[in-house]
Every structure is written in C-alpha cells, then in structure tokens.
DSSP file (Angstrom, degrees, kcal/mol; ACC not computed):
  #  RESIDUE AA STRUCTURE BP1 BP2  ACC     N-H-->O    O-->H-N    N-H-->O    O-->H-N    TCO  KAPPA ALPHA  PHI   PSI    X-CA   Y-CA   Z-CA
    1    1 A M              0   0    0      0, 0.0    49,-2.3     0, 0.0     2,-0.5   0.000 360.0 360.0 360.0 143.2   -2.2    5.5    6.5
    2    2 A Y  E     -a   50   0A   0     47,-0.2     2,-0.8    42,-0.1    49,-0.2  -0.788 360.0-153.9 -87.6 129.2   -3.6    6.1    3.2
    3    3 A I  E     -a   51   0A   0     47,-3.5    49,-2.9    -2,-0.5     2,-0.3  -0.910  21.3-158.1 -99.1 110.7   -1.7    8.9    1.2
    4    4 A D  E     -a   52   0A   0     -2,-0.8     2,-0.4    47,-0.2    49,-0.2  -0.689   7.2-157.8 -97.4 146.7   -4.4   10.2   -1.2
    5    5 A Y  E     -a   53   0A   0     47,-1.9    49,-0.6    -2,-0.3     3,-0.0  -0.983  13.6-167.3-122.4 128.9   -3.6   12.1   -4.4
    6    6 A K  S    S+     0   0    0     -2,-0.4     2,-0.5    47,-0.1    -1,-0.1   0.661  79.1  58.2 -86.8 -17.5   -6.0   14.4   -6.1
    7    7 A N  S  > S-     0   0    0      1,-0.1     4,-1.6    48,-0.1     3,-0.2  -0.956  70.3-148.1-114.7 127.6   -3.9   14.4   -9.3
    8    8 A Y  H  > S+     0   0    0     -2,-0.5     4,-3.1     1,-0.2     5,-0.2   0.862  99.5  56.9 -59.3 -37.3   -3.0   11.4  -11.3
    9    9 A L  H  > S+     0   0    0      2,-0.2     4,-2.6     1,-0.2    -1,-0.2   0.907 106.8  50.6 -67.3 -40.8    0.4   12.9  -12.4
   10   10 A D  H  > S+     0   0    0      2,-0.2     4,-2.4     1,-0.2    -1,-0.2   0.930 112.2  46.6 -57.2 -47.1    1.3   13.4   -8.7
   11   11 A F  H  X S+     0   0    0     -4,-1.6     4,-2.5     2,-0.2    -2,-0.2   0.914 111.4  52.3 -61.0 -49.2    0.4    9.8   -8.0
   12   12 A E  H  X S+     0   0    0     -4,-3.1     4,-2.4     1,-0.2    -2,-0.2   0.883 107.8  51.2 -55.3 -47.2    2.4    8.6  -11.1
   13   13 A K  H  X S+     0   0    0     -4,-2.6     4,-1.2     2,-0.2    -1,-0.2   0.938 110.9  47.6 -60.6 -44.9    5.4   10.4  -10.0
   14   14 A Q  H >X S+     0   0    0     -4,-2.4     3,-0.7     1,-0.2     4,-0.7   0.941 112.1  48.0 -59.1 -46.4    5.3    8.9   -6.5
   15   15 A V  H ><>S+     0   0    0     -4,-2.5     3,-1.3     1,-0.3     5,-0.5   0.888 106.5  59.4 -65.3 -33.4    4.8    5.3   -7.8
   16   16 A N  H ><5S+     0   0    0     -4,-2.4     3,-1.5     1,-0.3    -1,-0.3   0.827  96.4  62.3 -63.4 -28.0    7.7    5.8  -10.4
   17   17 A K  H <<5S+     0   0    0     -4,-1.2    -1,-0.3    -3,-0.7    -2,-0.2   0.759  93.7  62.7 -67.4 -22.4   10.0    6.5   -7.3
   18   18 A F  T X<5S-     0   0    0     -3,-1.3     3,-2.1    -4,-0.7    -1,-0.3   0.587  98.2-143.1 -76.0 -12.4    9.2    2.8   -6.2
   19   19 A K  T < 5 -     0   0    0     -3,-1.5    -3,-0.1    -4,-0.3    -2,-0.1   0.893  69.5 -49.1  50.4  48.1   10.9    1.7   -9.5
   20   20 A G  T 3 <S+     0   0    0     -5,-0.5     2,-1.2     1,-0.1    -1,-0.3   0.451 110.5 124.3  77.3  -1.4    8.4   -1.2   -9.9
   21   21 A Q    <   +     0   0    0     -3,-2.1    44,-2.9    -6,-0.2    45,-0.4  -0.487  44.8  96.1 -91.2  61.7    8.9   -2.3   -6.3
   22   22 A Y  E     -C   64   0B   0     -2,-1.2     2,-0.3    42,-0.3    42,-0.2  -0.959  52.1-151.3-147.5 161.3    5.3   -2.1   -5.0
   23   23 A L  E     -C   63   0B   0     40,-2.9    40,-2.8    -2,-0.3    -2,-0.0  -0.904  21.4-115.8-128.3 157.7    2.4   -4.5   -4.5
   24   24 A S     >  -     0   0    0     -2,-0.3     4,-2.0    38,-0.2     3,-0.3  -0.443  40.8-101.5 -78.7 166.8   -1.4   -4.1   -4.5
   25   25 A P  H  > S+     0   0    0      0, 0.0     4,-2.6     0, 0.0     5,-0.2   0.923 127.3  53.0 -56.1 -41.1   -3.3   -4.8   -1.3
   26   26 A G  H  > S+     0   0    0      1,-0.2     4,-2.3     2,-0.2     5,-0.1   0.833 106.9  51.5 -70.5 -26.7   -4.2   -8.1   -2.7
   27   27 A G  H  > S+     0   0    0     -3,-0.3     4,-2.2     2,-0.2    -1,-0.2   0.857 110.6  48.0 -66.4 -38.4   -0.5   -8.9   -3.4
   28   28 A V  H  X S+     0   0    0     -4,-2.0     4,-2.1     2,-0.2    -2,-0.2   0.907 111.2  50.9 -72.2 -40.6    0.4   -8.0    0.1
   29   29 A A  H  X>S+     0   0    0     -4,-2.6     5,-2.5    -5,-0.2     4,-0.9   0.930 110.8  48.7 -62.9 -43.0   -2.5  -10.2    1.5
   30   30 A K  H ><5S+     0   0    0     -4,-2.3     3,-0.6     1,-0.2    -2,-0.2   0.934 109.3  53.3 -60.9 -42.8   -1.3  -13.2   -0.7
   31   31 A K  H 3<5S+     0   0    0     -4,-2.2    -1,-0.2     1,-0.3    -2,-0.2   0.894 119.9  33.1 -57.8 -38.7    2.3  -12.8    0.5
   32   32 A Y  H 3<5S-     0   0    0     -4,-2.1    -1,-0.3    -5,-0.1    -2,-0.2   0.465 105.5-124.7 -99.6  -1.2    1.3  -12.9    4.1
   33   33 A E  T <<5 +     0   0    0     -4,-0.9     2,-0.3    -3,-0.6    -3,-0.2   0.912  69.3 120.8  55.7  46.1   -1.6  -15.3    3.7
   34   34 A V      < -     0   0    0     -5,-2.5    -1,-0.2    -6,-0.2    -2,-0.1  -0.769  68.2 -87.4-125.2 177.1   -4.1  -12.9    5.3
   35   35 A S     >  -     0   0    0     -2,-0.3     4,-1.2    -3,-0.1     3,-0.4  -0.374  32.9-114.3 -76.4 158.9   -7.3  -11.4    4.0
   36   36 A R  H  > S+     0   0    0      1,-0.2     4,-2.8     2,-0.2     5,-0.2   0.801 120.5  62.1 -65.2 -29.3   -7.4   -8.0    2.0
   37   37 A G  H  > S+     0   0    0      2,-0.2     4,-2.3     1,-0.2    -1,-0.2   0.845  99.8  52.2 -60.6 -37.1   -9.4   -6.8    5.2
   38   38 A A  H  > S+     0   0    0     -3,-0.4     4,-2.1     2,-0.2    -1,-0.2   0.865 110.5  47.6 -67.6 -40.1   -6.3   -7.5    7.3
   39   39 A V  H  X S+     0   0    0     -4,-1.2     4,-2.0     2,-0.2    -2,-0.2   0.933 110.0  52.1 -68.3 -48.4   -4.2   -5.4    4.9
   40   40 A Y  H  X S+     0   0    0     -4,-2.8     4,-3.0     1,-0.2     5,-0.3   0.935 109.7  51.2 -56.5 -44.9   -6.8   -2.6    5.0
   41   41 A N  H  X S+     0   0    0     -4,-2.3     4,-2.2     1,-0.2     6,-0.2   0.924 106.1  53.1 -61.3 -39.8   -6.6   -2.7    8.8
   42   42 A W  H  <>S+     0   0    0     -4,-2.1     5,-2.6     2,-0.2     6,-1.3   0.893 111.9  47.9 -57.4 -37.7   -2.8   -2.5    8.8
   43   43 A V  H ><5S+     0   0    0     -4,-2.0     3,-1.5     4,-0.2    -2,-0.2   0.968 113.7  43.3 -67.7 -54.5   -3.2    0.6    6.6
   44   44 A V  H 3<5S+     0   0    0     -4,-3.0    -1,-0.2     1,-0.3    -2,-0.2   0.700 111.2  55.8 -67.3 -21.0   -5.8    2.3    8.8
   45   45 A R  T 3<5S-     0   0    0     -4,-2.2    -1,-0.3    -5,-0.3    -2,-0.2   0.358 116.1-114.6 -90.1   6.4   -4.0    1.5   12.0
   46   46 A N  T < 5S+     0   0    0     -3,-1.5    -3,-0.2     2,-0.2    -2,-0.1   0.743  80.9 126.0  71.0  21.9   -0.9    3.2   10.6
   47   47 A V  S   <S+     0   0    0     -5,-2.6     2,-0.3    -6,-0.2    -4,-0.2   0.893  83.0   7.3 -67.2 -48.5    1.2   -0.1   10.5
   48   48 A I  S    S-     0   0    0     -6,-1.3     2,-0.4    -9,-0.2    -2,-0.2  -0.884  74.6-120.6-135.2 166.9    1.9    0.6    6.8
   49   49 A D        -     0   0    0     -2,-0.3    15,-0.4    15,-0.1     2,-0.4  -0.882  23.3-170.1-107.7 141.6    1.4    3.3    4.3
   50   50 A A  E     -a    2   0A   0    -49,-2.3   -47,-3.5    -2,-0.4     2,-0.5  -0.985  17.5-135.8-129.8 142.3   -0.6    2.9    1.1
   51   51 A H  E     -aB   3  62A   0     11,-2.8    11,-2.5    -2,-0.4     2,-0.4  -0.826  26.7-171.4-101.0 133.3   -0.8    5.3   -1.8
   52   52 A R  E     +aB   4  61A   0    -49,-2.9   -47,-1.9    -2,-0.5     2,-0.4  -0.951  16.1 170.3-132.1 134.9   -4.2    5.8   -3.3
   53   53 A Y  E     +aB   5  60A   0      7,-2.5     7,-2.9    -2,-0.4     2,-0.3  -0.997   2.3 177.1-140.7 141.7   -5.6    7.6   -6.3
   54   54 A S  E     + B   0  59A   0    -49,-0.6     5,-0.2    -2,-0.4    -2,-0.0  -0.945  34.0 102.2-145.6 120.3   -9.2    7.5   -7.7
   55   55 A G  E >  S- B   0  58A   0      3,-2.0     3,-1.2    -2,-0.3   -48,-0.1  -0.849  83.8 -43.7-167.7-153.8  -10.2    9.6  -10.7
   56   56 A P  T 3  S+     0   0    0      0, 0.0     3,-0.1     0, 0.0     0, 0.0   0.767 129.5  55.6 -66.0 -23.5  -10.8    9.6  -14.4
   57   57 A Q  T 3  S-     0   0    0      1,-0.3     2,-0.3     0, 0.0    -3,-0.0   0.694 120.8 -97.0 -79.4 -15.1   -7.8    7.4  -15.0
   58   58 A G  E <   -B   55   0A   0     -3,-1.2    -3,-2.0     2,-0.0     2,-0.5  -0.814  42.3 -62.3 131.4-174.5   -9.1    4.8  -12.6
   59   59 A S  E     +B   54   0A   0     -2,-0.3     2,-0.4    -5,-0.2    -5,-0.2  -0.965  50.5 174.2-116.1 133.0   -8.6    3.7   -9.0
   60   60 A F  E     -B   53   0A   0     -7,-2.9    -7,-2.5    -2,-0.5     2,-0.4  -0.971  15.1-178.6-138.0 142.7   -5.3    2.6   -7.8
   61   61 A V  E     +B   52   0A   0     -2,-0.4     2,-0.3    -9,-0.2    -9,-0.2  -0.950  13.7 177.4-141.0 124.4   -3.8    1.6   -4.5
   62   62 A V  E     -B   51   0A   0    -11,-2.5   -11,-2.8    -2,-0.4     2,-0.4  -0.943  17.9-155.1-127.0 153.8   -0.2    0.6   -4.1
   63   63 A I  E     -C   23   0B   0    -40,-2.8   -40,-2.9    -2,-0.3   -13,-0.1  -0.995  25.3-123.8-123.8 125.4    2.0   -0.4   -1.2
   64   64 A S  E >   -C   22   0B   0     -2,-0.4     3,-1.4   -15,-0.4     4,-0.3  -0.326  17.4-125.2 -61.8 143.2    5.8    0.1   -1.5
   65   65 A I  G >  S+     0   0    0    -44,-2.9     3,-1.8     1,-0.2     4,-0.3   0.823 108.8  70.3 -57.6 -29.6    7.9   -3.0   -0.9
   66   66 A D  G >  S+     0   0    0    -45,-0.4     3,-0.7     1,-0.3     4,-0.4   0.749  88.4  62.3 -59.8 -25.0    9.7   -0.9    1.7
   67   67 A E  G <> S+     0   0    0     -3,-1.4     4,-1.1     1,-0.2     3,-0.4   0.638  80.8  81.6 -72.8 -12.5    6.6   -1.1    3.9
   68   68 A L  H <> S+     0   0    0     -3,-1.8     4,-2.0    -4,-0.3     3,-0.3   0.827  85.5  60.0 -64.9 -32.8    6.9   -4.9    4.1
   69   69 A G  H <> S+     0   0    0     -3,-0.7     4,-2.7    -4,-0.3    -1,-0.2   0.897 100.3  54.5 -59.1 -42.9    9.5   -4.5    6.9
   70   70 A K  H  > S+     0   0    0     -4,-0.4     4,-1.9    -3,-0.4    -1,-0.2   0.813 107.3  51.4 -67.7 -29.7    7.0   -2.6    9.0
   71   71 A I  H  X S+     0   0    0     -4,-1.1     4,-2.8    -3,-0.3    -1,-0.2   0.926 109.0  49.5 -66.3 -45.9    4.6   -5.6    8.6
   72   72 A E  H  X S+     0   0    0     -4,-2.0     4,-1.6     1,-0.2    -2,-0.2   0.922 112.2  48.5 -63.4 -42.0    7.2   -8.0    9.7
   73   73 A E  H  < S+     0   0    0     -4,-2.7     4,-0.4     1,-0.2    -1,-0.2   0.887 112.8  47.6 -56.4 -43.7    8.0   -5.8   12.8
   74   74 A F  H >X S+     0   0    0     -4,-1.9     3,-0.7     1,-0.2     4,-0.5   0.866 111.9  50.1 -70.0 -41.3    4.3   -5.5   13.7
   75   75 A R  H >< S+     0   0    0     -4,-2.8     3,-0.6     1,-0.2    -1,-0.2   0.781 103.4  59.3 -76.7 -22.4    3.6   -9.3   13.3
   76   76 A S  T 3< S+     0   0    0     -4,-1.6    -1,-0.2     1,-0.2    -2,-0.2   0.675  95.1  65.0 -77.6 -12.1    6.6  -10.2   15.5
   77   77 A K  T <4        0   0    0     -3,-0.7    -1,-0.2    -4,-0.4    -2,-0.2   0.771 360.0 360.0 -78.0 -23.9    5.1   -8.3   18.4
   78   78 A D    <<        0   0    0     -3,-0.6    -1,-0.2    -4,-0.5    -2,-0.1   0.444 360.0 360.0 -62.3 360.0    2.2  -10.7   18.6
C-alpha cells in the first residue's frame, strides 16, 4: 500500500525514523532482480508498504528495509 503524505515535513519525519535503512523502488527491483513494475504490483497488492510524497520539494517514494521480509515471505509462497 502507498502511504501518502501531503506535507513534506511529515514525510521527512517518517523517513528519518528509518535511519537510512530504506530503498527506492528501483533499489528493491535491483535487489530482487525484478522490474520496477513488479515492485509497484507488490505495493498495490499490499505485499509491502511504500511511503510517497509529491509536492514542491519533489517526488519521492521509499520502501523501508523492514518491508523486505514481507517480500521474502510472499515469494516463498510461489
């Protein structure tokens, strides 16, 4: 699921809680050798959560490293 932020400061506070332990969707795709579309599907199918902000400061999507365990579990079911 996408967790959207309307305010950059709220997004920044959440991302700071990750203490640098996050990846972009492209980083997740590279780690698992899948397309970014596959990562998008994991997000919209509620396999993992992604934090998203779009506003004057730019557009950002980050996925906490903690979400990677959910990917491992999902992929092991196949």
